[in-house]
GUGUDREN-643726 format. One record per residue (C-alpha): x, y, z; residue number from 1; chain. Coordinates in steps of 0.05 Angstrom, whole numbers. Last residue first. Layout:
X=X	Y=Y	Z=Z	num=NUM	cadena=A
...
//
This chain:
X=1680	Y=-1074	Z=-659	num=198	cadena=A
X=1731	Y=-1019	Z=-667	num=197	cadena=A
X=1715	Y=-946	Z=-657	num=196	cadena=A
X=1740	Y=-898	Z=-709	num=195	cadena=A
X=1768	Y=-833	Z=-679	num=194	cadena=A
X=1766	Y=-766	Z=-714	num=193	cadena=A
X=1805	Y=-715	Z=-674	num=192	cadena=A
X=1773	Y=-647	Z=-670	num=191	cadena=A
X=1793	Y=-576	Z=-684	num=190	cadena=A
X=1744	Y=-520	Z=-668	num=189	cadena=A
X=1747	Y=-461	Z=-716	num=188	cadena=A
X=1672	Y=-446	Z=-713	num=187	cadena=A
X=1659	Y=-464	Z=-785	num=186	cadena=A
X=1704	Y=-526	Z=-777	num=185	cadena=A
X=1663	Y=-551	Z=-717	num=184	cadena=A
X=1598	Y=-542	Z=-755	num=183	cadena=A
X=1627	Y=-579	Z=-815	num=182	cadena=A
X=1651	Y=-637	Z=-771	num=181	cadena=A
X=1581	Y=-642	Z=-742	num=180	cadena=A
X=1550	Y=-646	Z=-812	num=179	cadena=A
X=1600	Y=-700	Z=-832	num=178	cadena=A
X=1584	Y=-743	Z=-771	num=177	cadena=A
X=1509	Y=-734	Z=-781	num=176	cadena=A
X=1514	Y=-757	Z=-854	num=175	cadena=A
X=1561	Y=-814	Z=-836	num=174	cadena=A
X=1508	Y=-843	Z=-788	num=173	cadena=A
X=1533	Y=-887	Z=-732	num=172	cadena=A
X=1563	Y=-829	Z=-694	num=171	cadena=A
X=1588	Y=-839	Z=-622	num=170	cadena=A
X=1586	Y=-781	Z=-611	num=169	cadena=A
X=1620	Y=-718	Z=-590	num=168	cadena=A
X=1677	Y=-721	Z=-540	num=167	cadena=A
X=1708	Y=-679	Z=-485	num=166	cadena=A
X=1762	Y=-719	Z=-450	num=165	cadena=A
X=1776	Y=-708	Z=-376	num=164	cadena=A
X=1844	Y=-737	Z=-357	num=163	cadena=A
X=1860	Y=-769	Z=-289	num=162	cadena=A
X=1931	Y=-788	Z=-268	num=161	cadena=A
X=1937	Y=-835	Z=-209	num=160	cadena=A
X=1924	Y=-908	Z=-229	num=159	cadena=A
X=1971	Y=-909	Z=-288	num=158	cadena=A
X=1921	Y=-870	Z=-330	num=157	cadena=A
X=1851	Y=-854	Z=-305	num=156	cadena=A
X=1802	Y=-834	Z=-358	num=155	cadena=A
X=1742	Y=-789	Z=-346	num=154	cadena=A
X=1695	Y=-781	Z=-406	num=153	cadena=A
X=1659	Y=-715	Z=-415	num=152	cadena=A
X=1601	Y=-714	Z=-462	num=151	cadena=A
X=1583	Y=-668	Z=-519	num=150	cadena=A
X=1516	Y=-648	Z=-547	num=149	cadena=A
X=1525	Y=-600	Z=-605	num=148	cadena=A
X=1479	Y=-540	Z=-616	num=147	cadena=A
X=1535	Y=-489	Z=-622	num=146	cadena=A
X=1518	Y=-463	Z=-552	num=145	cadena=A
X=1525	Y=-535	Z=-528	num=144	cadena=A
X=1596	Y=-536	Z=-556	num=143	cadena=A
X=1614	Y=-477	Z=-513	num=142	cadena=A
X=1583	Y=-513	Z=-452	num=141	cadena=A
X=1624	Y=-575	Z=-465	num=140	cadena=A
X=1686	Y=-531	Z=-471	num=139	cadena=A
X=1671	Y=-501	Z=-403	num=138	cadena=A
X=1660	Y=-571	Z=-373	num=137	cadena=A
X=1727	Y=-595	Z=-399	num=136	cadena=A
X=1762	Y=-535	Z=-367	num=135	cadena=A
X=1725	Y=-546	Z=-301	num=134	cadena=A
X=1746	Y=-619	Z=-300	num=133	cadena=A
X=1819	Y=-602	Z=-297	num=132	cadena=A
X=1869	Y=-648	Z=-330	num=131	cadena=A
X=1841	Y=-633	Z=-399	num=130	cadena=A
X=1828	Y=-667	Z=-465	num=129	cadena=A
X=1793	Y=-634	Z=-523	num=128	cadena=A
X=1750	Y=-640	Z=-585	num=127	cadena=A
X=1748	Y=-716	Z=-591	num=126	cadena=A
X=1701	Y=-737	Z=-647	num=125	cadena=A
X=1671	Y=-807	Z=-646	num=124	cadena=A
X=1661	Y=-857	Z=-702	num=123	cadena=A
X=1623	Y=-921	Z=-715	num=122	cadena=A
X=1632	Y=-950	Z=-784	num=121	cadena=A
X=1620	Y=-937	Z=-857	num=120	cadena=A
X=1678	Y=-907	Z=-898	num=119	cadena=A
X=1654	Y=-843	Z=-932	num=118	cadena=A
X=1681	Y=-789	Z=-886	num=117	cadena=A
X=1672	Y=-721	Z=-917	num=116	cadena=A
X=1733	Y=-677	Z=-926	num=115	cadena=A
X=1719	Y=-610	Z=-894	num=114	cadena=A
X=1731	Y=-541	Z=-926	num=113	cadena=A
X=1656	Y=-527	Z=-935	num=112	cadena=A
X=1649	Y=-592	Z=-975	num=111	cadena=A
X=1706	Y=-638	Z=-994	num=110	cadena=A
X=1689	Y=-706	Z=-1024	num=109	cadena=A
X=1713	Y=-767	Z=-987	num=108	cadena=A
X=1783	Y=-794	Z=-981	num=107	cadena=A
X=1796	Y=-786	Z=-907	num=106	cadena=A
X=1866	Y=-812	Z=-898	num=105	cadena=A
X=1897	Y=-742	Z=-901	num=104	cadena=A
X=1856	Y=-721	Z=-840	num=103	cadena=A
X=1887	Y=-777	Z=-798	num=102	cadena=A
X=1838	Y=-828	Z=-769	num=101	cadena=A
X=1854	Y=-844	Z=-697	num=100	cadena=A
X=1839	Y=-917	Z=-680	num=99	cadena=A
X=1797	Y=-943	Z=-624	num=98	cadena=A
X=1793	Y=-999	Z=-573	num=97	cadena=A
X=1846	Y=-1053	Z=-584	num=96	cadena=A
X=1896	Y=-1005	Z=-615	num=95	cadena=A
X=1893	Y=-963	Z=-550	num=94	cadena=A
X=1911	Y=-1020	Z=-502	num=93	cadena=A
X=1984	Y=-1026	Z=-522	num=92	cadena=A
X=2002	Y=-953	Z=-517	num=91	cadena=A
X=1954	Y=-946	Z=-458	num=90	cadena=A
X=1996	Y=-994	Z=-417	num=89	cadena=A
X=2051	Y=-944	Z=-401	num=88	cadena=A
X=2109	Y=-979	Z=-368	num=87	cadena=A
X=2152	Y=-942	Z=-318	num=86	cadena=A
X=2226	Y=-956	Z=-324	num=85	cadena=A
X=2252	Y=-1013	Z=-281	num=84	cadena=A
X=2300	Y=-1013	Z=-223	num=83	cadena=A
X=2317	Y=-1086	Z=-213	num=82	cadena=A
X=2278	Y=-1128	Z=-163	num=81	cadena=A
X=2268	Y=-1117	Z=-90	num=80	cadena=A
X=2259	Y=-1048	Z=-59	num=79	cadena=A
X=2199	Y=-1070	Z=-17	num=78	cadena=A
X=2152	Y=-1017	Z=-46	num=77	cadena=A
X=2176	Y=-1024	Z=-118	num=76	cadena=A
X=2175	Y=-1100	Z=-117	num=75	cadena=A
X=2105	Y=-1100	Z=-86	num=74	cadena=A
X=2080	Y=-1049	Z=-137	num=73	cadena=A
X=2109	Y=-1090	Z=-194	num=72	cadena=A
X=2077	Y=-1154	Z=-166	num=71	cadena=A
X=2009	Y=-1119	Z=-160	num=70	cadena=A
X=2013	Y=-1094	Z=-232	num=69	cadena=A
X=2031	Y=-1163	Z=-257	num=68	cadena=A
X=1973	Y=-1194	Z=-219	num=67	cadena=A
X=1924	Y=-1142	Z=-245	num=66	cadena=A
X=1951	Y=-1152	Z=-316	num=65	cadena=A
X=1941	Y=-1227	Z=-313	num=64	cadena=A
X=1886	Y=-1227	Z=-363	num=63	cadena=A
X=1883	Y=-1164	Z=-404	num=62	cadena=A
X=1851	Y=-1103	Z=-371	num=61	cadena=A
X=1781	Y=-1080	Z=-386	num=60	cadena=A
X=1767	Y=-1007	Z=-368	num=59	cadena=A
X=1807	Y=-983	Z=-428	num=58	cadena=A
X=1857	Y=-928	Z=-425	num=57	cadena=A
X=1877	Y=-873	Z=-472	num=56	cadena=A
X=1927	Y=-818	Z=-459	num=55	cadena=A
X=1896	Y=-756	Z=-485	num=54	cadena=A
X=1898	Y=-738	Z=-558	num=53	cadena=A
X=1905	Y=-664	Z=-570	num=52	cadena=A
X=1849	Y=-636	Z=-612	num=51	cadena=A
X=1838	Y=-572	Z=-574	num=50	cadena=A
X=1879	Y=-541	Z=-519	num=49	cadena=A
X=1842	Y=-486	Z=-482	num=48	cadena=A
X=1887	Y=-445	Z=-437	num=47	cadena=A
X=1849	Y=-433	Z=-373	num=46	cadena=A
X=1823	Y=-364	Z=-355	num=45	cadena=A
X=1862	Y=-338	Z=-295	num=44	cadena=A
X=1841	Y=-358	Z=-225	num=43	cadena=A
X=1882	Y=-315	Z=-177	num=42	cadena=A
X=1891	Y=-256	Z=-224	num=41	cadena=A
X=1819	Y=-256	Z=-247	num=40	cadena=A
X=1794	Y=-266	Z=-177	num=39	cadena=A
X=1834	Y=-207	Z=-151	num=38	cadena=A
X=1812	Y=-162	Z=-209	num=37	cadena=A
X=1739	Y=-180	Z=-195	num=36	cadena=A
X=1747	Y=-167	Z=-121	num=35	cadena=A
X=1780	Y=-99	Z=-134	num=34	cadena=A
X=1720	Y=-80	Z=-179	num=33	cadena=A
X=1672	Y=-99	Z=-123	num=32	cadena=A
X=1713	Y=-61	Z=-71	num=31	cadena=A
X=1711	Y=2	Z=-115	num=30	cadena=A
X=1636	Y=-3	Z=-125	num=29	cadena=A
X=1624	Y=-10	Z=-50	num=28	cadena=A
X=1671	Y=48	Z=-34	num=27	cadena=A
X=1636	Y=93	Z=-84	num=26	cadena=A
X=1568	Y=77	Z=-54	num=25	cadena=A
X=1594	Y=89	Z=17	num=24	cadena=A
X=1624	Y=156	Z=-4	num=23	cadena=A
X=1559	Y=177	Z=-36	num=22	cadena=A
X=1520	Y=160	Z=26	num=21	cadena=A
X=1573	Y=194	Z=70	num=20	cadena=A
X=1563	Y=259	Z=32	num=19	cadena=A
X=1491	Y=267	Z=55	num=18	cadena=A
X=1437	Y=264	Z=1	num=17	cadena=A
X=1409	Y=333	Z=-15	num=16	cadena=A
X=1346	Y=353	Z=22	num=15	cadena=A
X=1288	Y=362	Z=-23	num=14	cadena=A
X=1255	Y=431	Z=-25	num=13	cadena=A
X=1181	Y=432	Z=-25	num=12	cadena=A
X=1153	Y=483	Z=-71	num=11	cadena=A
X=1113	Y=543	Z=-47	num=10	cadena=A
X=1064	Y=560	Z=-102	num=9	cadena=A
X=1013	Y=509	Z=-77	num=8	cadena=A
X=1006	Y=539	Z=-7	num=7	cadena=A
X=992	Y=611	Z=-31	num=6	cadena=A
X=944	Y=591	Z=-85	num=5	cadena=A
X=880	Y=607	Z=-45	num=4	cadena=A
X=819	Y=594	Z=-87	num=3	cadena=A
X=762	Y=640	Z=-103	num=2	cadena=A
X=693	Y=609	Z=-114	num=1	cadena=A
//
């Protein structure tokens, strides 16, 4: 049976997209790029400072400290008493809680460029201290990508200044502590080794 090919040989012609569609697409992409540049300039990437000790504070205050603090505030507010310099309690409280162990005091064997700790005890590693919580959270996420579970500890110093410390531990096992220090060293992350008292 003969077939009529007249209709099949004629191809449908597609209409080209109007120019305003292309202009709208280009404008959308341009605005998106401008938004990214604006956000980058307005909120630049934070400078990461590693292994800087933050001011330390302990939740327990010595007896009478609350009364002394209240008396100092009252004297300051009323203008009585001699002008005194601010007193920073964390210098006296820190030795009661934890001690920083300098790298040269670690006398263990060296593996992978890291001196192994051989003195038993409870240790923690502080890998950063930040005033902004977002910076601390970013570092915590970077450590999670390395397989390390960090925690963020908020410390208030002198009642008005808050620091967010990123810490690993506490470590009761020297093997686990030394393995963690090796991972940090391999990824060029400096950490303060702190020995907890008690």
